[in-house]
C-alpha positions as CSV (number, residue, x, y, z in Angstrom):
1,M,-96.9,10.3,7.0
2,S,-96.4,10.9,2.9
3,D,-94.8,14.2,4.0
4,N,-92.7,12.7,6.7
5,L,-91.2,10.3,3.7
6,S,-91.0,12.9,1.2
7,T,-88.8,14.8,3.9
8,L,-86.8,11.6,4.6
9,D,-86.5,11.0,0.9
10,S,-85.3,14.5,0.3
11,L,-82.3,13.9,2.7
12,P,-78.7,13.4,1.3
13,H,-77.9,9.7,0.7
14,E,-75.1,9.9,3.1
15,I,-77.4,10.8,6.0
16,L,-79.6,8.1,4.9
17,T,-76.8,5.7,5.3
18,N,-75.9,6.9,8.4
19,V,-79.4,6.5,9.8
20,F,-79.8,2.9,8.3
21,L,-76.5,1.6,9.6
22,R,-77.7,2.5,13.1
23,L,-81.0,0.6,12.8
24,P,-81.7,-2.9,14.3
25,I,-81.3,-5.3,11.2
26,K,-84.8,-6.2,11.1
27,S,-85.8,-2.8,10.8
28,I,-83.4,-2.3,8.2
29,V,-85.1,-5.1,5.9
30,T,-88.4,-3.8,6.8
31,C,-87.1,-0.3,5.3
32,T,-86.7,-1.9,1.7
33,A,-90.4,-2.1,1.4
34,V,-91.1,1.3,2.1
35,C,-90.0,2.8,-1.3
36,K,-87.7,2.0,-4.2
37,T,-85.2,4.8,-3.5
38,W,-84.6,3.1,0.2
39,K,-84.5,-0.4,-1.3
40,S,-82.0,0.5,-3.8
41,L,-79.7,2.3,-1.3
42,I,-79.7,-0.5,1.3
43,Q,-79.6,-3.4,-1.3
44,N,-76.5,-1.6,-2.7
45,P,-73.3,-3.7,-2.3
46,T,-71.4,-0.9,-1.0
47,F,-74.1,-0.5,1.8
48,I,-74.0,-3.9,2.5
49,S,-70.2,-4.1,3.0
50,N,-70.6,-0.9,5.2
51,H,-73.1,-2.3,7.2
52,L,-70.9,-5.6,7.9
53,H,-67.9,-3.4,9.1
54,H,-70.2,-1.5,11.3
55,S,-71.7,-4.7,12.7
56,S,-68.4,-6.3,13.1
57,N,-67.1,-3.2,15.2
58,N,-70.4,-3.5,17.4
59,N,-69.9,-7.2,17.9
60,N,-66.3,-6.7,19.4
61,K,-68.2,-4.7,22.0
62,H,-71.1,-7.2,22.4
63,P,-69.9,-10.6,21.1
64,L,-72.5,-13.0,20.1
65,L,-72.4,-16.7,19.9
66,L,-74.5,-18.8,17.4
67,F,-75.8,-22.5,18.8
68,R,-77.3,-24.9,16.5
69,L,-79.4,-27.3,18.8
70,C,-81.0,-30.5,17.5
71,S,-84.1,-32.0,19.0
72,S,-85.7,-35.3,17.5
73,E,-88.0,-33.2,15.6
74,K,-86.0,-30.3,14.2
75,E,-82.9,-27.9,14.3
76,H,-82.9,-25.0,16.4
77,Y,-80.7,-21.7,15.9
78,V,-80.2,-19.5,18.9
79,L,-78.0,-16.4,19.4
80,H,-76.6,-15.7,23.0
81,F,-74.6,-12.6,24.2
82,D,-71.1,-14.0,24.9
83,N,-70.8,-12.1,28.2
84,Q,-71.0,-12.8,31.7
85,D,-74.8,-13.2,31.8
86,F,-75.1,-15.1,28.8
87,N,-78.7,-13.9,28.1
88,E,-80.4,-14.9,24.6
89,Y,-80.3,-12.4,22.2
90,T,-82.6,-13.7,19.4
91,R,-83.6,-17.1,17.9
92,F,-84.4,-18.1,14.3
93,D,-87.2,-20.2,14.3
94,D,-87.9,-19.9,10.6
95,F,-85.5,-22.7,9.5
96,P,-86.3,-23.2,5.8
97,F,-84.7,-26.7,5.2
98,H,-87.0,-29.1,7.2
99,G,-87.2,-32.0,5.0
100,P,-84.4,-31.7,2.2
101,S,-81.7,-33.3,4.1
102,F,-81.2,-37.2,3.9
103,D,-81.9,-37.6,7.9
104,G,-83.3,-34.5,8.8
105,I,-80.2,-32.7,10.0
106,F,-77.5,-30.8,8.2
107,N,-73.8,-30.7,9.1
108,V,-73.2,-27.2,10.1
109,V,-69.9,-26.7,8.5
110,G,-69.0,-23.0,9.6
111,T,-70.2,-19.5,9.8
112,C,-68.5,-16.3,8.3
113,N,-70.1,-12.7,8.2
114,G,-73.6,-13.8,8.9
115,L,-73.6,-16.6,6.6
116,I,-74.1,-20.0,7.6
117,F,-72.9,-22.9,5.6
118,L,-74.8,-26.3,5.7
119,A,-73.8,-29.5,4.1
120,D,-76.0,-32.7,3.6
121,D,-73.0,-35.0,4.0
122,L,-73.4,-36.7,7.1
123,Y,-74.2,-39.8,5.5
124,G,-73.6,-41.2,2.0
125,Y,-72.3,-39.3,-1.2
126,L,-74.9,-36.4,-1.1
127,C,-73.9,-33.2,-2.6
128,K,-76.4,-30.7,-1.2
129,F,-75.0,-27.5,0.1
130,F,-76.6,-24.2,1.2
131,L,-75.4,-20.8,2.3
132,W,-78.1,-19.2,4.4
133,N,-78.5,-15.8,6.1
134,P,-81.0,-16.1,8.8
135,C,-81.1,-12.4,9.7
136,V,-82.5,-11.5,6.0
137,R,-84.2,-14.9,5.5
138,K,-82.1,-15.5,2.2
139,F,-80.5,-18.4,1.2
140,V,-78.4,-19.7,-2.0
141,K,-78.5,-23.6,-3.0
142,L,-75.3,-24.6,-4.5
143,P,-75.0,-26.4,-7.6
144,I,-74.0,-30.0,-7.6
145,P,-70.1,-30.2,-7.5
146,N,-67.6,-31.2,-10.1
147,I,-66.7,-34.6,-8.3
148,T,-69.6,-36.8,-7.2
149,F,-70.1,-40.9,-6.9
150,F,-71.5,-40.9,-10.2
151,S,-68.6,-39.2,-12.1
152,H,-65.6,-40.6,-9.7
153,G,-66.9,-43.5,-7.9
154,G,-66.1,-43.8,-4.1
155,Y,-64.4,-40.9,-2.1
156,D,-63.9,-39.1,1.0
157,A,-64.7,-35.9,1.2
158,T,-64.5,-32.6,3.4
159,V,-65.7,-28.8,3.0
160,G,-64.8,-25.7,4.3
161,F,-66.3,-22.1,4.0
162,G,-64.6,-18.7,4.2
163,F,-64.2,-14.9,2.9
164,D,-61.9,-14.0,0.4
165,S,-61.1,-10.4,1.4
166,K,-59.3,-9.6,-2.1
167,T,-61.9,-10.3,-4.1
168,N,-64.6,-9.4,-1.7
169,D,-65.9,-13.1,-2.3
170,Y,-67.1,-15.9,-0.5
171,K,-66.0,-19.5,-1.1
172,V,-66.7,-22.9,-0.4
173,V,-63.6,-25.5,-0.6
174,R,-64.1,-29.2,-1.1
175,F,-61.2,-31.8,-0.6
176,V,-62.0,-35.1,-2.0
177,T,-59.5,-38.3,-1.6
178,L,-60.6,-40.6,-4.4
179,K,-60.9,-44.3,-3.6
180,E,-59.8,-45.4,-6.9
181,K,-56.4,-44.0,-6.2
182,G,-55.0,-46.1,-3.7
183,Q,-54.7,-46.0,0.2
184,K,-55.8,-43.0,2.4
185,G,-53.0,-40.4,2.6
186,K,-50.7,-41.6,-0.1
187,S,-52.0,-39.3,-2.8
188,P,-52.7,-35.6,-2.9
189,P,-56.5,-34.8,-2.8
190,E,-58.9,-33.4,-5.7
191,V,-59.8,-29.7,-4.9
192,E,-62.6,-27.8,-6.0
193,V,-63.9,-24.2,-5.3
194,Y,-67.4,-22.5,-5.4
195,S,-67.3,-18.8,-5.6
196,L,-70.7,-17.1,-4.8
197,S,-69.8,-14.1,-7.2
198,T,-69.8,-16.9,-9.9
199,G,-72.2,-19.2,-8.8
200,K,-69.9,-21.8,-10.1
201,W,-67.6,-24.6,-9.1
202,R,-64.1,-25.2,-10.3
203,M,-61.1,-27.3,-10.0
204,V,-58.3,-25.5,-8.4
205,T,-54.9,-25.6,-10.3
206,A,-52.4,-25.5,-7.4
207,S,-51.1,-28.8,-6.4
208,P,-52.2,-29.7,-2.6
209,P,-49.8,-31.8,-0.6
210,I,-50.2,-35.3,-0.1
211,G,-52.6,-36.2,2.5
212,A,-56.2,-36.9,3.1
213,A,-58.5,-34.7,5.4
214,R,-59.8,-36.8,8.3
215,G,-63.4,-37.4,7.6
216,R,-65.7,-34.7,8.5
217,E,-64.1,-33.0,11.4
218,P,-64.6,-29.4,11.8
219,E,-62.2,-26.7,9.8
220,A,-61.0,-23.6,11.1
221,F,-61.1,-20.2,9.0
222,V,-58.3,-18.1,10.5
223,N,-56.3,-15.1,8.9
224,G,-57.9,-15.6,5.3
225,A,-57.0,-19.5,5.0
226,L,-59.0,-22.5,5.8
227,H,-57.5,-25.5,8.1
228,W,-58.2,-29.1,8.2
229,V,-56.1,-31.8,10.4
230,A,-54.9,-34.2,7.5
231,L,-53.3,-37.6,7.5
232,R,-50.3,-38.6,5.5
233,K,-48.8,-42.1,5.3
234,T,-45.1,-42.3,5.5
235,G,-43.9,-45.8,5.3
236,N,-46.0,-48.0,7.5
237,K,-47.1,-45.1,9.9
238,F,-49.5,-42.2,9.8
239,L,-48.8,-38.6,10.7
240,N,-51.2,-35.8,11.5
241,F,-50.5,-32.3,10.1
242,V,-52.6,-29.3,9.4
243,M,-53.4,-28.4,5.7
244,V,-53.9,-25.0,4.8
245,F,-55.6,-23.5,1.9
246,D,-55.3,-19.7,1.3
247,L,-58.8,-18.3,-0.2
248,G,-56.9,-15.2,-1.7
249,D,-54.0,-16.6,-3.3
250,E,-55.4,-20.3,-3.5
251,V,-52.2,-21.9,-2.7
252,F,-51.5,-24.8,-0.2
253,R,-49.3,-24.8,2.8
254,E,-48.7,-27.2,5.8
255,I,-48.4,-26.8,9.6
256,A,-46.6,-29.3,11.7
257,L,-48.2,-30.6,14.8
258,P,-46.8,-31.5,18.1
259,K,-46.1,-35.1,18.5
260,L,-49.4,-36.5,19.6
261,S,-48.9,-40.4,19.8
262,D,-46.2,-42.7,21.5
263,Q,-47.3,-45.9,19.6
264,N,-44.3,-46.1,17.6
265,G,-45.2,-42.7,16.1
266,D,-48.2,-43.9,14.4
267,E,-51.0,-41.3,14.7
268,Y,-53.6,-43.1,12.6
269,W,-56.0,-43.7,15.7
270,V,-55.3,-40.3,17.5
271,R,-58.6,-38.5,18.0
272,V,-57.9,-34.9,16.9
273,S,-59.9,-31.5,15.7
274,I,-58.7,-28.1,15.2
275,S,-60.5,-25.2,16.2
276,A,-60.2,-21.1,15.7
277,Y,-58.5,-19.6,18.9
278,G,-58.6,-15.8,18.2
279,N,-56.2,-15.1,15.4
280,S,-54.8,-18.5,15.9
281,L,-55.4,-22.0,16.2
282,A,-56.2,-24.7,19.2
283,L,-56.1,-28.7,18.7
284,F,-58.2,-30.9,20.7
285,Q,-56.8,-34.4,21.3
286,Q,-59.0,-36.7,22.8
287,G,-57.9,-40.2,24.2
288,F,-59.3,-43.7,23.9
289,S,-58.2,-46.1,26.6
290,I,-57.3,-43.2,28.9
291,H,-60.3,-40.8,29.1
292,R,-58.4,-37.4,28.8
293,L,-58.9,-34.3,26.6
294,S,-55.5,-32.4,25.8
295,I,-56.0,-28.8,24.4
296,W,-52.8,-27.3,22.4
297,V,-52.7,-23.8,21.5
298,M,-50.6,-22.1,18.7
299,K,-49.1,-19.1,20.6
300,D,-47.6,-17.5,17.0
301,Y,-49.7,-18.4,14.2
302,A,-48.1,-20.6,11.4
303,D,-45.4,-21.2,13.9
304,A,-45.2,-25.1,14.6
305,S,-42.6,-24.8,17.4
306,S,-45.2,-22.3,19.3
307,W,-47.6,-25.2,19.9
308,T,-48.3,-25.4,23.7
309,K,-50.2,-27.8,25.4
310,I,-52.3,-25.5,27.8
311,R,-54.4,-28.1,29.6
312,T,-55.1,-31.9,29.9
313,L,-58.7,-32.4,31.2
314,P,-60.1,-35.4,32.6
315,D,-62.6,-36.5,30.0
316,A,-65.5,-37.4,32.9
317,F,-66.0,-34.8,35.9
318,L,-69.0,-33.9,37.9
319,V,-70.7,-30.7,37.2
320,E,-73.5,-29.3,39.3
321,G,-76.9,-30.4,38.1
322,V,-75.4,-32.2,35.2
323,P,-74.7,-36.0,35.2
324,R,-71.0,-37.2,35.2
325,S,-69.9,-38.0,31.6
326,H,-67.3,-37.6,29.0
327,C,-66.9,-34.3,27.4
328,I,-66.6,-33.2,23.7
329,P,-65.0,-29.7,22.5
330,K,-67.1,-27.4,20.7
331,G,-65.2,-24.3,20.5
332,F,-64.1,-21.2,22.4
333,R,-65.9,-18.2,23.7
334,K,-64.3,-14.7,23.4
335,S,-62.9,-14.7,26.7
336,G,-60.8,-18.0,25.9
337,E,-63.0,-20.4,27.8
338,V,-63.6,-23.6,26.1
339,I,-67.3,-24.8,25.4
340,L,-67.6,-28.4,26.2
341,E,-70.7,-31.0,25.6
342,L,-71.3,-33.2,28.1
343,Y,-73.7,-36.5,28.1
344,G,-77.3,-35.8,27.2
345,G,-76.2,-32.7,25.3
346,Y,-75.5,-30.5,28.5
347,L,-73.3,-27.6,27.6
348,I,-70.6,-25.9,29.9
349,S,-67.5,-23.3,29.4
350,R,-64.5,-23.8,31.5
351,D,-61.8,-21.5,32.0
352,L,-58.5,-22.9,31.1
353,E,-56.4,-21.2,33.6
354,T,-58.7,-21.3,36.9
355,K,-60.4,-24.6,36.4
356,D,-63.9,-22.8,36.9
357,F,-66.8,-23.8,34.9
358,K,-70.3,-22.2,34.0
359,N,-73.5,-24.5,33.4
360,L,-74.6,-22.6,30.2
361,R,-78.2,-23.8,31.1
362,I,-78.3,-25.0,27.2
363,R,-79.0,-28.5,26.3
364,G,-78.9,-30.2,22.6
365,C,-79.5,-33.8,21.4
366,A,-76.9,-34.4,18.7
367,Y,-74.9,-32.5,16.3
368,T,-74.4,-29.5,18.5
369,F,-72.4,-26.5,16.9
370,V,-71.2,-23.2,18.4
371,D,-69.3,-20.6,16.8
372,S,-69.1,-16.7,16.9
373,Y,-71.6,-15.0,14.8
374,V,-71.8,-11.4,13.4
375,E,-75.2,-9.9,12.0
376,S,-75.1,-8.7,8.6
377,L,-77.2,-8.2,5.5
378,V,-75.1,-10.3,3.1
379,L,-77.4,-12.2,0.4
380,L,-79.7,-9.3,0.8
381,D,-79.4,-8.2,-2.8
382,K,-79.6,-11.8,-4.2
383,P,-82.8,-13.3,-5.5
384,N,-85.3,-14.4,-2.7
385,Q,-84.9,-18.3,-3.6
386,Q,-86.9,-18.8,-0.2
387,G,-89.8,-16.7,-1.6
388,K,-89.8,-18.8,-4.8
389,R,-89.7,-22.0,-2.9
390,Q,-92.6,-20.9,-0.6
391,K,-94.5,-19.7,-4.0
392,R,-94.0,-22.9,-5.7
393,K,-94.9,-24.7,-2.2
394,R,-98.0,-22.8,-2.1
395,N,-98.9,-23.7,-6.0
396,N,-98.4,-27.3,-4.8
397,S,-100.6,-27.4,-2.1
398,R,-103.3,-25.6,-4.4
399,I,-102.7,-28.7,-6.6
400,Q,-102.9,-31.0,-3.8
401,I,-106.3,-29.5,-2.4
402,C,-108.1,-28.4,-5.8
403,G,-106.7,-31.7,-7.4
404,P,-109.2,-34.1,-5.4
405,M,-112.0,-31.8,-5.5
406,L,-111.8,-31.5,-9.5
407,Y,-111.4,-35.2,-9.5
408,K,-114.5,-35.6,-7.5
409,I,-116.4,-33.1,-9.8
410,H,-115.1,-34.7,-12.9
411,R,-116.1,-38.2,-11.8
412,F,-119.6,-37.0,-10.7
413,W,-120.0,-35.4,-14.1
414,F,-118.7,-38.5,-15.7
415,F,-121.2,-41.0,-14.0
416,S,-124.0,-38.6,-14.3
417,R,-123.6,-38.2,-17.8
418,C,-123.2,-42.1,-18.0
419,K,-126.6,-42.7,-16.0
420,T,-128.3,-40.2,-18.3
421,Q,-127.1,-41.9,-21.5
422,N,-127.9,-45.2,-20.1
423,R,-131.4,-44.0,-19.4
424,S,-131.6,-42.6,-22.9
425,W,-129.9,-46.2,-24.2
426,S,-132.8,-48.3,-22.4
427,K,-135.4,-45.9,-23.7
428,R,-134.4,-46.4,-27.1
429,S,-133.8,-50.1,-27.0
430,K,-137.3,-50.6,-25.4
431,L,-138.8,-48.5,-28.1
432,R,-136.7,-50.6,-30.5
433,K,-138.0,-54.0,-29.0
434,G,-141.6,-52.5,-28.8
435,S,-141.4,-51.8,-32.4
436,N,-140.2,-55.1,-33.5
437,L,-142.7,-57.0,-31.6
438,G,-145.5,-54.7,-33.2
439,G,-143.9,-55.6,-36.6
440,R,-144.0,-59.3,-35.7
441,N,-147.3,-59.6,-34.6
442,S,-148.8,-57.6,-37.5
């Protein structure tokens, strides 16, 4: 074995790199424990970047879909091949964040290059954020942002996550509408950015447009920019538009939306969400009184005149083996089929042209998340925070186990000592009494 290892070590780094690039990601991670040379080569940022490029090319041939499915007890993260058979590829059963969230469930904001961005912001003003790569079992806990309830009072906030190709950096962007500034949609939001390379939050200097992001609706990372549906108040009416933030130049722009309401042009109560659709955008509009799901697609990115309504689906229809129910859009497959969640968490995909549907045989409970996924080694060169957390947990368990034992030993020793002292005190007192009695009788 040592001879074989020395032979491999003697190979040029270029050959070793090509060999490692073609290994499964679990094998690559295992190779970091073989020797220092391999570990240094694999954890090099250049190799991690090359592996991501190789994995992305392979993903184009064999695309993957990530599903986050929640049960009453815990979260499940599963990868499926995005093909006709829709076979399960792998699952990540070692979710490291059970317990830290407010209600036990995180808001999955998005994925990018193998990283999953989790936010504990479903309820209240919590500001706990994590970047997690389940392939290498690494995560980074983000520091507390600049704007919190304690620093600025009440607010509405939404977050987005993406990759800045100009600086080769991952960024989290947070849009905050302060309640003290007046009615929603009448003032620009406060915007701050977290950079993975610096590990810090900073305020954005560019002026955002007037408007407020619509709660915690999904964002779309397309063409190096983050996109949210935002509301702006003009006169007595609200208008929806797409707020765009370019991660490279860190500048804002906006994209107009098609007319979405006939209620005197007021779109405050219109239920809309946005999604990536290839290299462009798609818009989901759900009805209230009339149960319909309208799907709009932007044919030419950033061209507002190219919005086209491609389908209006009845919000309730019958699927074989699945109860009749309302449908909630979750995203798109690489083929262009839309993924819908039905009553009870049943998931189907539907072809928007032929109207054919496929029961995906997957079921969640709440907060189902679906997105394309690429395996990567991102964060492999970062400190293993998960390992530190587990070590701390082991130390705590030792305290929890040894503490009561030591307490019992100490308690036994203390009372044993007290009994011994009591015996000696009683003997002394008897002797004193006897000597006193003897003295009196004499």
